[in-house]
C-alpha positions in Angstrom: 5.8 21.9 42.0 8.2 24.7 41.0 10.8 23.9 38.3 14.1 25.5 37.5 14.6 28.9 39.1 17.1 30.7 41.3 18.6 28.6 44.1 17.4 25.2 42.8 18.9 25.8 39.3 17.3 25.2 35.9 17.0 21.4 36.3 15.9 21.6 40.0 12.4 21.1 41.4 10.6 22.1 44.6 7.5 20.4 45.9 5.7 21.7 49.0 3.0 19.9 51.0 1.0 21.9 53.5 -0.2 20.1 56.6 -2.5 22.4 58.6 -3.6 22.0 62.2 -7.1 23.1 63.4 -7.8 26.8 62.7 -8.9 29.0 65.6 -11.8 31.4 64.8 -12.5 34.3 67.1 -15.0 36.7 65.6 -13.6 38.2 62.4 -10.1 36.9 63.1 -8.7 33.4 62.2 -5.4 31.9 63.3 -4.1 29.0 61.4 -0.9 27.0 61.9 0.8 23.8 60.7 3.8 22.5 59.0 5.1 22.6 55.4 7.1 19.7 54.0 9.4 20.8 51.2 11.2 18.4 48.9 13.9 20.1 46.7 16.0 18.5 44.1 19.1 20.7 43.5 22.0 19.6 41.3 20.5 16.1 41.3 20.6 15.9 45.1 17.5 15.9 47.4 17.0 18.3 50.2 14.1 17.8 52.6 13.0 20.6 54.9 10.2 20.8 57.4 9.0 24.3 58.5 6.4 25.5 60.9 4.0 28.3 59.9 1.4 30.5 61.4 -1.1 32.6 59.4 -3.5 35.3 60.6 -6.5 36.3 58.5 -9.3 38.9 59.0 -12.8 38.7 57.6 -13.6 42.0 55.7 -16.8 42.5 53.7 -17.5 38.8 53.9 -14.1 37.6 52.6 -11.1 36.3 54.5 -8.0 38.3 53.8 -4.5 37.3 54.9 -3.1 39.8 57.4 0.2 38.1 58.2 2.1 34.9 57.7 5.3 33.6 59.2 7.3 30.5 58.6 10.3 29.1 60.6 12.8 26.4 59.6 14.8 24.8 62.4 18.0 27.0 62.5 20.2 24.2 63.9 19.3 20.8 62.3 18.1 21.6 58.9 20.1 20.2 55.9 21.0 23.6 54.5 22.7 24.7 57.7 24.4 21.3 58.0 25.8 21.6 54.5 27.0 25.2 55.1 28.6 24.1 58.4 30.5 21.3 56.7 31.7 23.8 54.0 32.8 26.2 56.7 34.8 23.5 58.5 36.5 22.6 55.2 37.2 26.2 54.4 38.5 26.9 57.9 40.8 23.9 57.8 42.1 24.9 54.4 42.8 28.5 55.5 44.5 27.2 58.7 46.7 24.9 56.6 47.6 27.8 54.2 48.4 30.2 57.0 50.7 27.6 58.7 52.4 26.9 55.4 53.0 30.6 54.6 54.1 31.5 58.1 56.7 28.6 58.1 57.9 29.7 54.7 58.3 33.3 55.7 60.1 32.4 59.0 62.5 29.9 57.4 63.3 32.0 54.3 64.5 35.0 56.3 61.8 37.2 54.7 60.7 38.3 58.2 63.6 39.0 60.6 63.5 36.5 63.4 63.3 39.3 66.1 60.0 40.5 64.6 58.4 37.1 64.5 56.5 35.9 67.6 
């Protein structure tokens, strides 16, 4: 468990559970894959993420060394994207409302001559 740093804040926590599938061994190369289940508490609210990962290791001098690792979180249905999308909709709606209010005020106040307004 990680406590209190960066994105999760000083009172936040992050717990990760690794669930590996079977590893494929081919000579001195190993390919492992699986999922990671992440449980984050940020500002008192839980966020649960599931990511897929793949790791490639090579055996050198009798020891396995990590060559590459990659992880992917669903870019469409994960809770972080959902929260950002809701925030974007709220911000867009607010900006639209402000723009409408200002344009009406400028048109009716005579600030912009009516011949210039579309």
